[in-house]
C-alpha positions as CSV (number, residue, x, y, z in Angstrom):
1,M,-26.1,8.2,6.5
2,K,-25.4,11.9,6.5
3,Y,-21.8,12.8,7.3
4,S,-21.1,15.9,9.2
5,Y,-17.9,17.0,7.4
6,I,-16.1,16.6,4.1
7,V,-12.4,16.2,4.4
8,W,-9.8,16.1,1.6
9,F,-7.1,13.6,2.1
10,D,-3.5,14.4,1.1
11,Q,-2.0,11.0,0.6
12,S,1.6,12.3,0.2
13,K,1.5,13.9,3.7
14,C,-1.1,11.5,5.2
15,I,-3.2,14.3,6.5
16,G,-6.8,15.5,6.1
17,I,-7.7,19.0,5.1
18,V,-10.9,20.8,5.9
19,K,-11.7,23.8,3.7
20,D,-15.3,24.8,4.6
21,K,-15.3,27.6,7.2
22,K,-18.3,26.4,9.1
23,S,-16.8,22.9,9.4
24,I,-13.5,24.4,10.5
25,N,-15.2,26.4,13.2
26,N,-17.2,23.4,14.5
27,L,-14.2,21.0,14.5
28,E,-11.8,23.5,16.0
29,K,-14.3,24.2,18.9
30,K,-14.2,20.4,19.6
31,W,-10.3,20.5,19.5
32,F,-9.9,18.7,16.2
33,G,-7.0,19.6,13.9
34,R,-4.7,22.6,13.7
35,L,-5.1,25.7,11.6
36,E,-2.8,26.2,8.7
37,G,-3.6,29.3,6.8
38,E,-7.3,29.1,5.6
39,N,-7.5,25.4,6.3
40,L,-7.8,23.0,9.2
41,V,-5.3,20.1,9.1
42,L,-6.3,16.8,10.7
43,D,-3.8,14.2,11.9
44,I,-4.3,10.6,10.7
45,V,-5.4,9.5,14.1
46,E,-8.1,12.2,14.1
47,L,-9.2,11.0,10.7
48,A,-9.4,7.4,11.9
49,Y,-11.5,8.5,15.0
50,L,-13.9,10.6,12.9
51,L,-14.3,7.7,10.4
52,L,-14.9,5.2,13.2
53,H,-17.7,7.5,14.5
54,G,-19.2,8.1,11.0
55,R,-18.6,11.9,11.2
56,I,-16.6,12.5,8.0
57,R,-16.6,11.7,4.3
58,L,-13.0,11.6,3.1
59,V,-12.3,12.6,-0.5
60,L,-9.3,11.0,-2.1
61,E,-8.5,11.2,-5.8
62,G,-12.1,11.1,-6.9
63,L,-13.0,8.5,-4.4
64,E,-15.2,9.0,-1.3
65,I,-14.2,7.0,1.8
66,T,-16.8,6.8,4.5
67,T,-15.6,3.8,6.7
68,Y,-12.6,3.2,8.8
69,N,-12.0,-0.2,7.0
70,E,-12.1,1.4,3.6
71,F,-9.6,4.0,4.8
72,L,-7.2,1.3,6.1
73,E,-7.4,-0.6,2.8
74,K,-6.6,2.4,0.6
75,N,-4.1,4.1,2.9
76,Y,-2.3,1.4,4.9
77,G,1.1,3.0,3.9
78,C,0.2,6.1,6.0
79,L,0.0,4.0,9.2
80,K,3.2,4.3,11.1
81,Q,4.4,1.7,13.4
82,F,3.0,3.6,16.4
83,F,-0.4,4.3,14.9
84,W,-2.3,1.6,16.8
85,P,-1.3,2.6,20.4
86,K,-1.9,6.2,19.5
87,L,-5.4,5.4,18.2
88,V,-6.2,3.3,21.3
89,V,-5.4,6.2,23.6
90,Y,-7.0,8.9,21.4
91,K,-10.2,7.0,21.1
92,D,-10.4,6.2,24.8
93,L,-9.8,9.9,25.8
94,R,-12.3,11.2,23.3
95,D,-14.9,8.5,24.2
96,R,-14.6,9.7,27.8
97,G,-15.5,13.2,26.8
98,R,-12.0,14.7,26.9
99,K,-10.8,17.3,24.4
100,V,-7.6,16.0,22.7
101,R,-5.1,17.9,20.6
102,V,-2.4,16.0,18.8
103,I,1.1,17.4,19.6
104,D,3.2,14.8,17.9
105,D,3.4,11.1,17.3
106,K,3.5,10.2,21.0
107,K,2.0,13.2,22.8
108,F,-1.4,14.7,23.2
109,L,-2.6,17.8,25.0
110,V,-5.8,16.9,26.9
111,K,-8.4,19.1,28.5
112,D,-10.4,17.1,31.0
113,K,-14.1,17.8,32.0
114,H,-13.0,20.3,34.7
115,G,-10.9,22.3,32.2
116,D,-7.6,21.1,33.6
117,L,-4.8,20.6,31.0
118,K,-2.7,17.4,30.9
119,L,0.2,16.3,28.8
120,V,-0.4,12.7,27.8
121,V,2.6,10.6,26.6
122,I,1.8,7.3,24.9
123,L,4.0,4.3,25.6
124,E,3.8,0.7,24.6
125,E,4.1,-2.0,27.2
126,G,7.7,-3.2,27.5
127,S,9.2,-0.1,25.9
128,K,12.1,1.3,27.7
129,R,12.1,5.0,28.8
130,P,15.4,6.3,30.1
131,A,15.3,8.3,33.4
132,D,16.6,11.4,31.8
133,T,13.7,11.3,29.3
134,I,11.2,10.9,32.1
135,I,12.7,13.9,33.9
136,K,12.5,15.9,30.7
137,D,8.8,14.9,30.2
138,I,8.1,16.0,33.8
139,E,10.0,19.3,33.4
140,T,8.3,20.1,30.1
141,A,4.8,19.4,31.6
142,H,5.5,21.5,34.8
143,S,7.1,24.4,32.9
144,N,3.8,24.6,30.9
145,N,1.6,24.2,34.0
146,L,0.4,20.8,32.8
147,E,-0.1,17.5,34.7
148,L,2.0,14.7,33.1
149,I,0.2,11.4,32.4
150,Y,1.8,8.3,30.9
151,A,-0.7,6.2,28.9
152,I,0.6,2.7,28.6
153,V,-0.9,0.4,26.0
154,S,-0.5,-3.3,26.5
155,L,0.2,-5.8,23.7
156,Q,-3.5,-6.8,24.0
157,G,-4.7,-3.2,23.6
158,D,-5.5,-2.6,27.3
159,L,-4.8,0.9,28.5
160,T,-3.5,2.1,31.9
161,Y,-2.9,5.8,32.8
162,Y,-0.3,6.8,35.3
163,E,0.2,10.3,36.8
164,V,3.9,11.1,36.7
165,S,5.5,13.7,39.0
166,K,8.9,14.5,40.5
167,I,9.5,14.0,44.2
168,D,12.5,14.8,46.3
169,P,13.1,11.8,48.6
170,R,15.2,14.0,50.9
171,N,12.1,16.0,51.8
172,E,9.8,13.0,52.5
173,Q,8.7,12.7,56.1
């Protein structure tokens, strides 16, 4: 199998680094990674997705990793508690043809097929979200002209999306 991109893995930071200019341009056009100086840095969830789809060859301390399972075996320590829900949402969005940019551990910026931007917040089923946090999420999204979506991952790995917006019940007719 021919892999599209070579990515160097920094195990201390749990990130992937792309150094080849052509690869950087191709990946960046598809909304993968973030530029840092001359390199493109890939989040661990992006690495997992690209490995699942056979798109990268990961170089780590003289080893070449080409499968998702190999990656998990050698780098399990990099997987944070919230990795699995994040991967479920990331993979679903990408597989539906959306462009996805990782903002932080629980948030993605998503461009849908029509070019509309959305802020997707990832939650696990049963997790508590205080009202003030929900309001802050709504205000953050609206101040950046984004639609807010909560992606809730069930304990079984099922995924449900909810559009979240603020209403004023006093103005309801």
